[in-house]
C-alpha positions, 0 to 999 in steps of 0.5 A: 121446572121453574119451581125446582131450586138447586137446594132441592136438587142437591138434597135429593140427588143420588138418593135411593128411597126405595132401596135404602130405608135411611134415604127414604126417611130423610127424603120423606122428611125433606119433602113433607116438611117443605125443606125441598120443593118449597114452591109447592103446596103441602098436597103437591109435596105429598103427591111428589113423595108418593110417586118418589117412594115407588121410584125403583132407582137412584134419583139422578144428579145434575151431572148424570141427567145431562150426561143421559140427555146427551146420550139420548140425543 
C-alpha cells in the first residue's frame, strides 16, 4: 500500500477496463508507461495490468472503498 500514491488512485478510480474499450486502452497505457504505480518495476506493472484486465467490475474510488469498508465492519 505504501507504494501506491494518490495520483495513481485518482487516475484509475471508477474505470471499467473490462467493460469499456476506451478505459482499457487508457488504463493499460497509464500502467505500462509507469504514469501510475511509478514505484513498481516494469514486470510488476505488467502483472498489475494482467490482473486488472480481467477484473470484471469498476475500480473503486477512495470514497466507495471507505464506504464499503464501513459497511463490511
